[in-house]
C-alpha positions as CSV (number, residue, x, y, z in Angstrom):
1,C,-2.6,-20.5,0.3
2,F,-5.2,-18.1,1.7
3,I,-3.9,-14.7,3.0
4,Y,-6.2,-12.8,5.2
5,D,-6.3,-10.3,8.1
6,Y,-5.1,-7.5,5.8
7,P,-4.3,-4.3,7.7
8,A,-7.3,-2.0,7.9
9,S,-5.2,0.5,5.9
10,Q,-5.5,-1.9,3.0
11,S,-9.2,-2.4,3.2
12,S,-10.2,-0.5,0.1
13,L,-13.9,-1.4,-0.4
14,A,-14.0,-4.0,2.4
15,K,-15.5,-3.7,5.9
16,I,-13.2,-3.5,8.9
17,N,-13.3,-6.6,11.0
18,S,-15.8,-6.1,13.9
19,D,-13.8,-8.2,16.3
20,D,-10.4,-6.7,15.4
21,P,-10.5,-3.1,14.0
22,R,-6.8,-3.5,13.0
23,V,-7.7,-5.8,10.1
24,A,-10.1,-5.8,7.1
25,D,-12.6,-8.5,6.2
26,R,-10.8,-9.5,3.0
27,F,-8.6,-12.3,1.6
28,E,-6.6,-13.4,-1.4
29,L,-6.0,-16.9,-2.7
30,Y,-2.6,-17.9,-4.0
31,F,-1.4,-21.0,-5.8
32,K,2.3,-21.5,-6.6
33,G,2.9,-17.8,-5.9
34,T,0.2,-16.6,-8.3
35,E,-2.9,-14.7,-7.0
36,L,-6.0,-16.5,-8.2
37,A,-8.8,-14.8,-6.3
38,N,-9.6,-11.7,-4.1
39,G,-12.6,-11.5,-1.9
40,F,-14.1,-9.3,0.8
41,H,-17.1,-8.4,2.9
42,E,-18.5,-5.3,1.2
43,L,-18.4,-2.0,3.1
44,Q,-22.0,-0.6,3.2
45,D,-21.3,2.7,4.9
46,A,-21.3,5.5,2.2
47,A,-19.7,8.1,4.5
48,E,-16.8,5.8,5.4
49,Q,-16.3,4.9,1.7
50,R,-16.3,8.6,0.8
51,K,-13.6,9.2,3.5
52,R,-11.5,6.4,2.1
53,F,-11.8,7.8,-1.5
54,E,-10.8,11.2,-0.3
55,H,-7.9,9.8,1.7
56,D,-6.7,8.0,-1.4
57,N,-6.8,11.2,-3.3
58,R,-4.9,13.1,-0.6
59,L,-2.2,10.4,-0.9
60,R,-2.2,10.8,-4.7
61,R,-1.7,14.5,-4.4
62,T,1.2,14.0,-1.9
63,F,3.0,11.8,-4.4
64,R,2.0,14.0,-7.4
65,F,-0.3,11.4,-9.0
66,A,-3.5,12.4,-10.8
67,E,-6.5,12.3,-8.5
68,K,-9.3,9.8,-9.2
69,P,-12.8,11.3,-9.5
70,L,-15.1,10.1,-6.7
71,D,-17.7,7.6,-8.0
72,E,-20.8,9.5,-7.0
73,R,-23.1,6.8,-8.5
74,F,-21.5,4.1,-6.4
75,L,-21.6,6.3,-3.3
76,G,-25.3,7.1,-4.1
77,A,-26.0,3.4,-4.2
78,L,-24.4,2.9,-0.8
79,E,-26.4,5.8,0.6
80,A,-29.6,4.2,-0.8
81,G,-28.7,1.0,1.1
82,I,-27.3,-2.3,0.1
83,P,-27.7,-5.6,2.0
84,A,-24.8,-7.2,3.7
85,C,-22.9,-9.0,1.0
86,A,-19.5,-10.4,0.0
87,G,-17.9,-11.4,-3.2
88,V,-14.9,-13.1,-4.8
89,A,-13.2,-12.2,-8.1
90,M,-11.4,-15.2,-9.6
91,G,-8.9,-14.7,-12.4
92,I,-9.7,-17.3,-15.0
93,D,-6.8,-16.0,-17.1
94,R,-4.5,-16.8,-14.2
95,I,-5.9,-20.3,-13.8
96,L,-5.3,-20.9,-17.5
97,M,-1.8,-19.6,-17.2
98,L,-1.0,-22.1,-14.4
99,K,-2.8,-25.0,-16.2
100,H,-0.7,-24.6,-19.3
101,G,2.5,-23.9,-17.4
102,Y,2.9,-20.4,-18.8
103,T,5.0,-17.9,-16.9
104,H,3.5,-14.6,-18.2
105,I,-0.2,-13.7,-18.2
106,E,0.1,-12.2,-21.6
107,Q,0.5,-15.7,-23.0
108,V,-3.2,-16.4,-22.3
109,L,-4.8,-13.0,-22.9
110,A,-6.6,-12.5,-26.2
111,F,-5.8,-8.7,-26.1
112,P,-2.7,-8.1,-23.9
113,V,-1.9,-4.4,-23.2
114,N,1.1,-4.5,-25.6
115,R,-1.3,-5.5,-28.4
116,A,-4.3,-3.3,-27.5
């Protein structure tokens, strides 16, 4: 099952859809209730990305969470210019989990958090 047309407020690093500014150009792929992949059309606008990072930190302050440092190297790369691109991250560990019928991802991780 593909889930797409995420609200623009959930765009993170994705571009906002040019035909419908209410949604982001991103999707997720689910199988049997497990997320297998996450993909999106990359945002290329450094100023917009900086605004999003700053907005996230304002929310973090509101809820008394530690702020995240702005990734100036990433923002610098955007300022230098990147071509239009998109990508998909697929969770091989999740595919293995489903293939073997496991119910917890820790069952396929070599170094799960509780053993790190």
